BAMARTOR-829028 format. One line per field, with one value per residue (C-alpha): x, y, z; residue number from 1. Coordinates in Angstrom, 1 decimal. Layout:
c1: c(X|...)
c2: c(Y|...)
c3: c(Z|...)
nr: c(NUM|...)
//
This chain:
c1: c(102.9|102.8|100.0|98.0|98.5|97.3|94.2|93.3|94.1|91.4|88.1|86.4|87.7|87.0|83.3|82.9|84.6|82.5|79.3|80.1|81.1|77.9|75.7|77.8|77.6|73.9|73.4|75.7|73.9|70.4|71.7|73.3|70.1|68.0|70.4|70.3|66.5|66.3|68.7|66.9|63.5|64.7|66.2|63.0|60.9|63.3|63.0|59.3|59.3|61.3|59.0|57.4|53.6|52.0|49.9|53.1|54.8|51.8|51.8|55.5|55.0|52.2|54.3|57.3|55.1|54.2|57.9|57.5|58.5|55.3|55.8|59.3|57.9|55.2|57.9|60.0|56.9|55.8|59.3|59.6|56.2|56.8|57.8|59.6|62.3|64.0|64.8|67.9|67.7|65.1|66.0|63.6|65.0|63.2|63.6|66.6|68.4|68.1|67.6|64.2|63.8|65.7|64.7|67.8|68.2|72.0|71.5|69.3|72.3|72.0|68.6|68.8|72.1|72.3|72.4|75.7|74.5|74.7|71.7|69.4|70.4|69.7|66.2|65.1|66.2|64.8|61.9|62.8|63.3|66.7|67.7|71.1|73.0|76.1|78.8|80.8|83.5|82.4|78.6|77.9|75.5|72.7|70.0|69.5|66.2|65.6|62.0|60.7|58.0|55.5|52.3|50.1|51.5|53.6|57.2|57.5|55.6|58.6|58.8|61.6|62.8|62.9|66.1|65.7|68.6|68.0|70.4|70.6|72.8|70.1|69.1|72.6|73.1|70.0|71.3|74.7|73.1|71.1|74.3|76.1|73.2|73.2|77.0|76.6|73.9|76.0|78.9|76.7|75.1|78.5|79.8|76.7|77.0|80.7|79.9|77.0|79.2|81.9|79.5|78.0|81.3|82.6|79.6|80.3|84.1|84.3|83.2|85.4|88.4|87.7|87.4|90.7|92.5|90.9|91.9|95.6|95.3|93.9|96.8|99.2|97.5|95.5|91.9|90.7|89.3|85.8|84.5|81.9|78.4|77.0|73.7|71.7|72.3|74.6|77.7|76.5|75.8|79.3|80.8|78.9|80.1|83.7|83.5|82.1|84.9|87.5|86.2|86.2|89.6|90.9|89.3|90.5|94.0|94.0|92.6|95.2|98.0|96.6|96.2|99.8|101.1|99.0|100.2|103.8|103.3|101.6|104.3|107.1|105.6|104.6|106.3|106.0|108.0|106.0|107.2|105.2|105.9|104.7|103.0|106.4|107.5|110.0|110.1|108.7|108.1|109.4|109.3|112.1|111.2|111.5|115.0|115.9|114.6|116.5|119.5|119.7|119.5|116.6|118.7|119.8|116.2|114.1|113.5|115.0|113.1|111.4|112.6|116.2|115.6|114.1|117.2|115.2|116.6|117.4|115.0|112.1|110.9|109.2|106.1|105.7|106.2|103.5|101.1|101.0|100.5|102.0|102.9|106.6|109.3|112.4|115.7|117.9|121.5|122.5|125.9|125.8|125.6|122.1|119.6|116.1|113.1|110.5|107.0|106.2|102.6|101.7|98.5|97.7|96.9|93.9|92.2|88.4|88.5|90.3|93.6|96.6|98.8|101.2|101.5|102.2|104.5|104.2|107.1|106.6|109.3|108.6|112.0|111.0|107.8|109.6|112.1|109.3|107.5|110.6|111.2|107.6|107.8|111.0|109.3|106.3|108.6|110.7|107.7|105.8|108.8|109.2|105.6|104.6|106.4|105.0|101.5|101.6|102.5|99.8|97.3|98.3|97.9|94.5|93.3|94.3|92.5|89.4|89.3|88.6|91.6|89.9|87.0|85.0|81.9|80.4|83.1|86.0|84.6|83.4|86.7|88.8|86.7|87.2|90.8|91.3|89.4|91.6|94.7|93.6|93.0|96.5|98.1|96.2|97.4|101.0|100.7|99.3|102.1|104.6|103.0|103.0|106.6|107.6|105.8|107.4|110.8|110.1|110.9|107.4|107.5|104.8|103.9|102.3|100.3|97.7|94.2|90.8|89.4|85.8|86.5|88.7|86.1|83.4|85.6|86.1|82.3|81.5|83.3|81.1|78.0|79.0|79.3|75.8|74.5|76.3|75.0|71.5|71.9|73.1|70.5|70.1|72.1|71.1|73.2|73.2|71.5|72.8|72.9|75.5|74.5|76.9|77.3|80.2|81.2|80.7|84.0|87.3|89.3|92.9|95.0|98.4|98.0|99.2|96.1|96.8|97.3|94.5|92.2|93.3|92.2|88.8|88.2|89.0|86.6|83.9|84.2|83.9|80.8|79.3|80.2|78.7|75.7|72.3|70.5|69.1|71.3|72.5|76.2|76.8|80.0|80.5|83.3|83.6|86.2|87.6|90.2|93.2|91.7|89.4|87.5|86.1|83.5|82.0|79.0|77.1|74.0|75.6|75.9|78.3|81.4|81.4|82.8|85.5|86.8|86.9|90.4|91.8|90.2|93.3|95.7|97.1|95.2|92.6|89.0|85.9|84.1|86.7|84.1|82.2|85.4|86.8|83.4|83.6|87.1|89.0|92.7|92.6|95.2|93.0|92.4|96.0|97.2|94.7|96.0|99.6|98.8|96.7|99.4|102.0|99.9|100.2|96.5|94.5|91.9|89.4|86.0|82.8|80.2|77.2|76.1|73.1|73.3|76.2|79.7|81.3|85.0|86.7|89.8|91.3|94.0|95.9|94.3|95.3|92.7|94.1|93.6|93.6|97.3|98.1|96.7|99.2|99.1|100.0|102.6)
c2: c(34.8|38.4|37.5|36.0|39.1|41.3|39.1|39.8|43.5|43.7|45.2|42.6|39.8|41.7|42.2|38.5|37.5|39.9|38.9|35.2|35.6|37.6|34.8|32.1|34.0|34.4|30.7|29.7|32.0|30.7|27.1|27.4|28.8|26.1|23.3|24.5|24.7|21.3|19.8|21.3|20.2|16.6|16.3|17.6|15.1|12.3|13.2|13.1|9.7|8.0|9.5|6.6|6.9|8.0|4.9|2.8|5.0|5.0|1.1|1.1|3.5|1.4|-1.8|0.0|1.1|-2.6|-3.6|-7.4|-10.3|-10.2|-6.5|-7.2|-9.8|-7.3|-4.6|-6.9|-8.0|-4.3|-3.3|-6.4|-6.0|-2.3|-2.1|0.9|0.2|3.5|2.7|0.6|0.1|0.7|0.5|0.9|1.8|2.5|5.6|3.9|3.8|-0.1|-1.5|-3.3|-4.1|-4.0|-4.4|-6.2|-9.9|-9.5|-7.0|-9.2|-9.6|-5.9|-6.4|-5.9|-3.9|-0.2|2.2|4.1|6.6|10.1|11.2|8.5|9.6|13.2|12.4|10.2|12.9|16.0|14.4|16.3|14.8|14.9|14.5|14.6|13.3|11.3|10.7|7.5|6.3|2.7|3.0|6.1|8.9|8.2|10.2|9.4|10.4|9.7|10.4|10.3|7.7|9.3|8.4|11.3|14.6|15.7|15.7|11.8|11.2|10.0|6.2|5.7|6.5|5.1|5.2|5.3|5.1|5.5|5.5|8.7|7.4|7.4|10.9|12.2|10.3|12.0|15.4|14.6|13.7|16.9|18.9|17.1|17.9|21.5|21.9|20.3|22.8|25.7|24.7|24.5|27.8|29.4|28.1|29.4|32.8|33.0|32.5|35.0|37.5|37.3|38.2|41.1|42.5|42.3|44.3|46.9|47.2|47.4|51.0|51.8|50.4|52.6|55.6|54.7|54.7|58.0|59.5|58.5|60.3|63.4|63.3|63.3|66.4|64.6|65.8|64.6|61.2|60.4|57.6|55.4|55.5|51.9|52.6|55.3|53.9|55.3|54.1|55.7|58.9|58.7|58.3|61.4|63.3|62.2|63.5|66.8|66.9|66.3|69.3|71.5|70.4|71.5|74.9|75.2|74.4|77.1|79.6|78.5|79.1|82.6|83.4|82.2|84.6|87.4|86.6|86.7|90.1|91.5|90.1|91.5|95.1|95.1|97.6|95.1|91.9|88.7|85.2|82.0|78.8|75.2|73.7|72.8|76.5|76.2|79.0|78.2|81.6|85.2|88.3|90.6|93.2|90.5|89.7|93.3|93.8|90.7|91.3|87.7|85.7|83.6|80.4|80.9|81.3|78.7|75.5|77.0|77.6|81.0|81.6|81.3|83.5|86.2|86.0|84.9|83.1|79.5|78.5|79.8|77.1|77.9|75.9|77.6|81.0|80.2|78.5|81.5|84.0|86.8|90.1|91.0|93.5|92.3|94.2|93.6|94.7|95.1|94.9|98.7|99.0|100.5|99.1|98.3|97.5|95.3|94.6|90.9|89.8|86.2|84.6|80.9|79.5|77.2|74.9|74.7|71.7|73.8|72.0|74.4|74.0|76.9|80.5|83.9|86.5|90.1|92.4|96.1|98.7|100.6|102.0|105.6|105.0|103.2|106.0|108.5|106.4|106.0|109.7|110.3|107.8|109.4|112.8|111.6|110.1|113.3|115.6|113.4|113.3|117.1|117.9|115.4|117.0|120.6|119.3|117.1|120.1|122.2|119.4|119.5|123.3|123.3|120.5|122.5|125.6|123.5|122.2|125.7|128.0|130.0|132.0|133.3|131.2|132.4|131.7|130.0|126.5|126.0|127.4|125.3|122.2|122.6|123.3|120.2|118.1|119.3|118.8|115.2|114.6|115.9|113.8|110.7|111.4|111.8|108.5|106.8|108.2|106.9|103.5|103.2|104.4|101.7|99.1|100.3|100.1|96.7|97.9|97.4|94.7|92.1|90.8|87.5|85.2|82.5|83.8|82.3|84.6|84.1|85.4|88.2|89.5|89.2|91.3|94.0|94.1|94.3|97.7|99.0|97.6|99.7|102.8|102.2|101.9|105.0|107.1|106.0|107.1|110.6|113.4|116.4|115.1|113.3|110.2|107.9|104.6|101.4|97.7|95.0|91.6|88.8|85.6|83.9|80.2|78.0|76.1|77.6|79.2|79.7|82.1|83.7|87.5|90.7|91.6|95.3|95.7|93.5|95.3|98.5|97.0|95.9|99.3|101.1|99.1|99.2|103.0|103.4|101.2|103.3|106.6|105.8|103.7|105.3|106.0|102.7|100.6|97.1|96.2|92.5|90.8|87.2|84.6|81.8|78.9|77.3|74.5|76.8|80.3|82.0|84.9|87.9|90.0|93.3|94.5|97.8|99.3|102.6|104.4|101.9|102.4|102.9|100.0|102.2|103.1|99.6|98.9|102.1|102.4|100.8|103.4|106.0|109.3|108.0|109.2|108.2|111.4|113.9|116.3|113.7|112.1|115.3|116.1|112.7|113.4|110.7|110.9|108.6|106.3|103.9|101.3|101.6|100.8|97.9|96.4|96.6|95.0|92.2|91.4|91.4|88.6|86.8|87.5|89.3|92.2|93.2|94.8|94.3|97.0|98.2|101.8|102.4|98.9|99.1|97.6|94.5|94.3|90.9|89.9|86.4|85.0|81.8|79.0|75.5|73.4|72.1|68.5|67.3|66.4|70.1|71.2|72.3|72.9|76.4|76.4)
c3: c(12.1|10.7|8.3|11.1|13.2|10.3|10.0|13.7|13.3|10.6|11.7|9.4|11.6|14.8|13.9|13.1|16.3|18.4|16.7|17.2|20.9|21.6|20.2|22.0|25.3|24.9|24.2|27.1|29.5|28.5|28.4|31.9|33.3|31.5|32.7|36.2|36.3|34.7|37.2|40.2|38.9|38.2|41.7|43.2|41.2|42.1|45.8|45.6|43.8|46.6|49.4|51.3|51.3|54.5|54.8|54.9|57.3|59.6|59.5|60.3|63.2|64.7|64.6|66.1|69.0|69.9|70.3|70.1|67.9|65.9|65.3|63.9|61.5|60.4|59.9|57.6|55.7|55.1|53.9|51.7|50.1|49.2|45.6|44.2|41.5|42.2|45.8|46.5|50.3|53.1|56.8|59.7|63.1|66.4|68.6|70.3|67.0|66.8|63.3|63.3|59.5|56.2|52.6|51.4|52.2|52.4|55.2|57.5|59.8|60.7|62.3|66.1|65.8|66.6|63.6|63.3|60.7|62.3|60.1|61.6|65.1|64.3|62.8|65.7|68.2|66.4|64.5|61.3|57.9|56.3|52.6|50.9|47.9|48.3|45.6|45.9|43.5|43.9|44.3|42.2|43.1|45.6|47.3|51.0|52.7|56.4|57.6|61.2|62.1|64.5|66.3|67.4|68.5|71.4|72.6|72.5|69.3|67.3|67.6|65.0|61.5|58.0|56.0|52.2|49.7|46.0|43.1|41.0|38.3|35.7|36.6|36.2|33.0|31.5|32.6|31.1|27.8|27.7|28.3|25.5|23.2|24.2|23.7|20.2|19.4|20.7|18.5|15.4|16.2|16.8|13.4|11.6|13.4|12.4|8.7|8.9|10.7|8.1|5.3|7.4|8.5|4.9|3.7|6.4|6.0|2.3|2.1|5.1|3.3|0.3|2.6|4.2|0.8|-0.1|3.2|2.5|-0.8|0.9|3.4|0.5|-0.9|-3.7|-3.4|-6.8|-5.8|-4.5|-2.4|-4.0|-2.3|-2.2|-0.4|1.4|4.9|7.5|5.6|2.5|4.4|5.8|2.3|1.1|4.2|3.5|-0.1|1.2|3.8|1.1|-0.8|2.3|3.3|-0.1|0.3|3.9|2.8|0.2|2.8|5.4|2.9|2.1|5.8|6.5|3.9|5.3|8.8|7.7|6.2|9.4|11.7|9.6|9.7|13.4|15.8|18.7|19.0|18.7|19.8|19.3|21.1|21.1|24.1|25.6|25.6|22.8|20.3|16.8|15.3|16.0|13.9|12.9|15.6|18.4|16.9|17.1|20.6|22.0|19.8|18.6|15.3|14.2|14.0|17.7|18.9|17.1|19.1|22.2|25.5|25.6|29.1|27.9|24.9|27.2|29.4|32.6|35.6|35.1|37.8|35.7|33.4|30.0|30.8|34.2|32.5|29.9|32.4|34.8|31.9|34.0|32.6|33.3|32.6|30.9|30.8|27.7|27.7|24.1|22.6|22.1|26.0|25.6|28.2|26.9|29.0|27.4|28.6|27.9|27.7|27.4|26.0|25.3|21.9|22.4|19.9|19.7|22.1|24.7|24.2|24.7|21.6|22.4|23.5|22.1|23.8|22.7|23.5|23.8|24.3|27.5|28.2|28.1|30.0|32.8|33.0|33.4|36.0|38.0|38.1|39.1|41.9|43.2|43.1|45.1|47.7|48.2|48.3|50.8|53.2|53.0|53.7|56.4|59.3|59.1|58.3|61.4|63.5|61.9|62.7|66.4|66.7|64.9|67.2|70.2|68.9|68.0|71.6|72.9|72.5|69.8|71.3|68.4|68.4|65.1|62.5|64.2|64.9|61.3|59.9|62.2|61.4|57.7|58.1|60.2|57.7|54.8|56.8|57.6|53.9|53.0|55.7|54.4|50.9|52.1|54.1|51.0|48.8|51.3|51.4|47.7|47.6|50.0|48.0|44.8|46.3|47.9|51.4|52.9|55.5|55.7|59.1|58.0|60.3|59.8|60.3|60.0|57.2|58.3|61.8|60.4|58.0|60.7|63.0|60.4|59.6|63.3|63.4|60.6|62.3|65.4|63.2|61.9|65.5|66.7|63.8|64.6|68.3|67.4|67.5|65.3|62.4|59.3|58.6|55.6|56.5|55.2|56.1|55.7|54.5|55.3|53.2|55.0|55.1|58.1|57.8|58.8|55.9|57.1|55.1|55.7|55.7|57.2|59.3|59.5|55.8|54.8|57.2|55.4|52.1|53.4|55.2|52.0|49.8|52.5|52.9|49.2|49.2|52.0|50.3|47.0|48.1|48.2|51.5|52.7|50.5|51.2|51.1|50.6|51.8|50.7|51.0|48.4|48.3|45.2|45.0|45.7|46.1|48.6|47.1|49.2|47.4|48.5|46.6|46.8|45.2|44.2|40.9|39.4|37.4|33.6|31.6|30.0|33.5|35.1|33.8|35.3|38.7|40.3|38.8|41.0|41.3|38.8|39.5|37.7|38.7|40.0|41.3|43.3|44.6|45.9|47.5|49.3|50.4|48.6|47.7|44.6|46.1|48.1|45.4|44.2|47.7|47.9|44.7|45.9|49.2|47.7|45.1|47.8|49.3|45.9|45.4|42.8|43.1|40.4|40.0|38.1|37.7|35.7|35.7|37.9|39.4|41.8|41.9|43.2|44.2|44.4|46.4|45.8|48.1|47.9|50.0|50.8|52.7|56.0|57.1|60.7|60.4|59.7|63.1|65.7|69.4|70.7|73.5)
nr: c(1|2|3|4|5|6|7|8|9|10|11|12|13|14|15|16|17|18|19|20|21|22|23|24|25|26|27|28|29|30|31|32|33|34|35|36|37|38|39|40|41|42|43|44|45|46|47|48|49|50|51|52|53|54|55|56|57|58|59|60|61|62|63|64|65|66|67|68|69|70|71|72|73|74|75|76|77|78|79|80|81|82|83|84|85|86|87|88|89|90|91|92|93|94|95|96|97|98|99|100|101|102|103|104|105|106|107|108|109|110|111|112|113|114|115|116|117|118|119|120|121|122|123|124|125|126|127|128|129|130|131|132|133|134|135|136|137|138|139|140|141|142|143|144|145|146|147|148|149|150|151|152|153|154|155|156|157|158|159|160|161|162|163|164|165|166|167|168|169|170|171|172|173|174|175|176|177|178|179|180|181|182|183|184|185|186|187|188|189|190|191|192|193|194|195|196|197|198|199|200|201|202|203|204|205|206|207|208|209|210|211|212|213|214|215|216|217|218|219|220|221|222|223|224|225|226|227|228|229|230|231|232|233|234|235|236|237|238|239|240|241|242|243|244|245|246|247|248|249|250|251|252|253|254|255|256|257|258|259|260|261|262|263|264|265|266|267|268|269|270|271|272|273|274|275|276|277|278|279|280|281|282|283|284|285|286|287|288|289|290|291|292|293|294|295|296|297|298|299|300|301|302|303|304|305|306|307|308|309|310|311|312|313|314|315|316|317|318|319|320|321|322|323|324|325|326|327|328|329|330|331|332|333|334|335|336|337|338|339|340|341|342|343|344|345|346|347|348|349|350|351|352|353|354|355|356|357|358|359|360|361|362|363|364|365|366|367|368|369|370|371|372|373|374|375|376|377|378|379|380|381|382|383|384|385|386|387|388|389|390|391|392|393|394|395|396|397|398|399|400|401|402|403|404|405|406|407|408|409|410|411|412|413|414|415|416|417|418|419|420|421|422|423|424|425|426|427|428|429|430|431|432|433|434|435|436|437|438|439|440|441|442|443|444|445|446|447|448|449|450|451|452|453|454|455|456|457|458|459|460|461|462|463|464|465|466|467|468|469|470|471|472|473|474|475|476|477|478|479|480|481|482|483|484|485|486|487|488|489|490|491|492|493|494|495|496|497|498|499|500|501|502|503|504|505|506|507|508|509|510|511|512|513|514|515|516|517|518|519|520|521|522|523|524|525|526|527|528|529|530|531|532|533|534|535|536|537|538|539|540|541|542|543|544|545|546|547|548|549|550|551|552|553|554|555|556|557|558|559|560|561|562|563|564|565|566|567|568|569|570|571|572|573|574|575|576|577|578|579|580|581|582|583|584|585|586|587|588|589|590|591|592|593|594|595|596|597|598|599|600|601|602|603|604|605|606|607|608|609|610|611|612|613|614|615|616|617|618|619)
//
């Protein structure tokens, strides 16, 4: 049984079987079509052969119309004299379904009786010919043909019908013999094709078998053998390619071994910790610095989930950690009671095909950096609280003076206006600092609600359209002209956001686009939907942002052009606040820009398409 199974597992046998089955299937399809056409043609010819000539049917119709004894004799004589060896029985009936003549002497007793055949009654009543084939166990196969007998034309032209029954046994015997001949020929052709297929498949599989043996040798590390090239066809070219591959694999193996030794040397001398995992998130390699950072031994880390090695919460799976590729801070409490803060950065290891075979986690010691940042944040929070109250009072007094309390018309208005603007800027900065401080400490409250993002963005842009309109109506002042182009979706895009905070984000980006756009520029706002994200983009035609500054524009107090930013009145905190707000919504914000061609800011938010079952009624 095992030997038989091995035979059928051979590609040699499979090629032979497939080749034979293809030929057999082709023969069977052609034979079935031929047999069907032959049967149909034979039946049609047989039907034509038993058709009563029109001269006889006309004579029968004339005699039926007389309806007398002489006419009956004439009918029987016409039927008896008609000679057709194929026909077994002929019956003539009048339009009242009474049998008037028969061709068989044994059926003479039926003359004068009413015909009981339903087909005869249907033909005499409708005047249409009927033909069918009957299959009887005792009598064999017969074709029955009932034709109307008519005189002239009109509604009452049918005077009777002629019933003809003819044996088809000879026809079906001939068809059966032809089928047997075809099956015999098919079997012979299949046997011949099987023998031919075995020879052809053997010629194909012999070089393949040699390549298989050589491949096993290569797998065992033996690269000395070569596959014999039998011909210059595709198999010969494959054999040559295999020999070339064997040589290249040997070279690649030597290079891989050299690279591995070089990689081990690099990892051992790195100042950052490096952890490599397989695609399931289990640790396979880690350098000495990672062992020092995490205060563990190599035998306790290898083949363990990386989430457990990093000391993360049990609810965090290693695959989820690697799949999200999120940067995170990890706090390690060492045995010496020293606390170390590590920055963990994840990246996937992909093959050329895109298959993820693992991940790499780089650990960087940011303990001192985190300490400095915490101190800086605390300082900003304290200073902001201390300065906000007197500055608010100062703003109220200056506004009162600007409304008319100060009477010097030459200097005071301009002085008060500038003072008020600077005060407004300081208050905005303090408010921004407070907002960032609240976000850093995690005390900022999010008032989330489901909003149709299309309508929400349109509402925000309508406010800017009103600003453009009001500026155009003002006299005596030169205002920057700009237009807003909308590229929004028609369908509803429902997202859960804090409308006030998200409006602050869009306002900030739109104000930047207006500030740095040229006169007459176009600001394009677009909404795009992916499978699980909705992306809002705001593009301007301004000076653009240098490539080296793109990664820093969301840092606090960072300015691409400090002089220009101060002239425009910015605080350097708007984009930092926007980033914190978007990330609080579990979204992402980034920018793309080219100097001299403008900038585009993108905001992506989580989005789940709602079906009709998700709709609800407001109460």
